[in-house]
C-alpha positions, -999 to 999 in steps of 0.1 A, spaced: 756 -277 -709 746 -309 -692 741 -311 -654 749 -343 -636 753 -333 -600 737 -301 -588 717 -273 -605 706 -240 -591 671 -226 -594 684 -199 -617 701 -224 -640 669 -246 -641 648 -216 -650 670 -210 -680 668 -246 -694 633 -256 -681 615 -251 -714 642 -268 -735 627 -299 -751 651 -323 -734 647 -310 -698 623 -329 -674 618 -318 -638 608 -346 -614 590 -339 -581 601 -363 -553 586 -345 -523 579 -369 -494 574 -371 -457 580 -404 -438 552 -397 -413 528 -388 -441 535 -408 -473 507 -391 -494 519 -356 -485 542 -354 -515 515 -361 -541 491 -337 -524 517 -310 -525 525 -317 -562 488 -313 -570 486 -280 -551 516 -266 -571 548 -277 -587 576 -266 -610 561 -261 -645 564 -293 -666 574 -315 -636 561 -350 -632 557 -367 -599 575 -399 -587 565 -416 -555 591 -425 -528 573 -456 -515 560 -471 -547 584 -461 -574 617 -452 -557 613 -482 -535 603 -518 -538 579 -536 -515 596 -542 -481 597 -578 -466 594 -579 -428 625 -595 -412 645 -594 -445 647 -560 -461 650 -524 -449 621 -500 -449 629 -487 -485 645 -515 -504 655 -508 -540 630 -521 -566 643 -546 -591 664 -527 -616 642 -540 -644 611 -528 -626 625 -493 -622 635 -493 -658 599 -500 -668 587 -472 -644 611 -447 -661 599 -457 -695 563 -455 -686 569 -420 -672 584 -411 -706 620 -408 -692 651 -417 -712 688 -412 -708 687 -387 -737 669 -362 -714 683 -338 -688 666 -348 -656 663 -324 -626 650 -340 -594 638 -320 -565 621 -324 -531 608 -299 -505 642 -286 -497 670 -306 -480 676 -328 -510 676 -362 -494 647 -376 -514 659 -360 -545 693 -375 -539 677 -409 -538 661 -403 -571 694 -389 -585 712 -420 -574 686 -444 -588 684 -428 -622 722 -431 -624 718 -467 -613 697 -471 -645 725 -456 -666 713 -419 -668 742 -395 -669 725 -361 -671 705 -360 -639 710 -333 -613 695 -324 -579 679 -289 -576 698 -271 -549 674 -260 -522 645 -279 -537 610 -266 -542 614 -242 -512 642 -223 -530 625 -225 -564 592 -209 -554 609 -179 -539 612 -162 -573 599 -187 -599 565 -197 -611 546 -228 -600 517 -246 -617 490 -272 -612 490 -284 -648 498 -321 -650 523 -331 -676 524 -365 -693 550 -379 -716 548 -407 -742 563 -441 -735 601 -440 -738 618 -469 -756 654 -477 -746 673 -507 -734 686 -512 -699 724 -510 -699 747 -531 -677 745 -523 -640 772 -499 -627 792 -507 -596 771 -486 -571 756 -510 -547 770 -527 -516 752 -555 -498 752 -565 -461 775 -593 -470 799 -569 -487 801 -550 -454 806 -581 -433 834 -593 -456 853 -560 -452 842 -549 -417 870 -528 -402 888 -525 -435 866 -499 -452 850 -466 -443 813 -469 -433 795 -435 -432 762 -433 -413 740 -404 -426 715 -404 -396 717 -378 -369 742 -382 -341 715 -392 -315 703 -421 -336 739 -431 -345 748 -433 -308 716 -452 -299 703 -424 -277 671 -415 -294 659 -442 -319 623 -433 -328 620 -451 -361 637 -486 -360 633 -512 -333 670 -515 -325 692 -486 -316 729 -480 -325 750 -483 -356 769 -508 -377 802 -517 -360 831 -495 -370 808 -470 -388 815 -432 -385 789 -406 -380 783 -383 -410 749 -366 -406 737 -355 -441 725 -321 -427 762 -311 -424 763 -310 -462 741 -279 -461 746 -243 -452 723 -221 -431 701 -214 -462 695 -251 -469 718 -252 -499 748 -275 -504 780 -261 -490 808 -251 -514 829 -280 -528 859 -269 -508 839 -270 -476 825 -304 -484 860 -317 -493 874 -305 -460 845 -320 -441 848 -355 -456 886 -356 -455 881 -352 -418 859 -383 -417 874 -407 -443 905 -427 -436 907 -439 -472 894 -431 -506 857 -420 -510 852 -445 -539 862 -473 -515 837 -462 -488 801 -474 -482 773 -451 -472 742 -460 -453 714 -444 -432 681 -457 -418 667 -471 -450 690 -461 -480 676 -426 -486 696 -399 -468 729 -418 -474 726 -408 -511 729 -372 -499 764 -380 -486 773 -398 -519 763 -367 -538 782 -344 -515 814 -363 -518 811 -362 -556 805 -325 -554 837 -323 -534 856 -341 -561 864 -371 -539 849 -399 -560 818 -420 -555 811 -442 -525 788 -472 -528 753 -473 -513 741 -499 -489 704 -497 -498 691 -518 -470 709 -497 -444 703 -499 -407 667 -511 -410 679 -541 -429 712 -547 -410 693 -552 -377 671 -580 -392 699 -604 -385 711 -605 -349 744 -620 -360 754 -587 -376 776 -566 -352 763 -533 -339 776 -507 -315 762 -478 -295 779 -446 -284 803 -426 -305 
């Protein structure tokens, strides 16, 4: 059975040693970029390989032009995947330390490359290690040889938003304080994109740090969206936690919103782009 959205620790344990399954460690902390690799070396899911948020799941940022975590060129990420030994024939399982926001970014990016069987580990490494083994053994895979397929319709640009401002649903995955412009601690300008709606990604999770049931997610997003999910655009601070909302809406059976990868940190590089504060 292929997994293409979410997988539990129990389900991963059952398929982990099947030849086509590859676990990918995406642990990361914004305030300590090397933390994830350090944690991987201290212990990870058996057979997992590490992928770096800043250098592989992002391209180099350009001051005054891009957001903090711009997408790499698609051909560059294709080469990265091949060098890691990854191909669309495999079942990929991506995980981070728990909430799933960094794993969701990896999930989205591999699907952007054309992978179909890629799933986020529900509850991440924190949930896995409660009752499953970890290892320090480093896995390497041979170079994978496959061609890059045509790009799917998953990305929205700042210009796309400008062209449809007020006509589409814009969902902001940051916490409510940052959305309202009350407590901006990361980016130099506070507020949100004009007409956007607040949709903090943490509301996709239950008290145990697992994704809520699809029916709960469906009810939540139907209360936010005015139109169809697949006509909406998701953003956050730098194009990472927004993917958590994209995954949650797909889990809810509502379709797939597009990602604005540059997000707030790119939007504010042009003072002509409209912003708001408050709710």
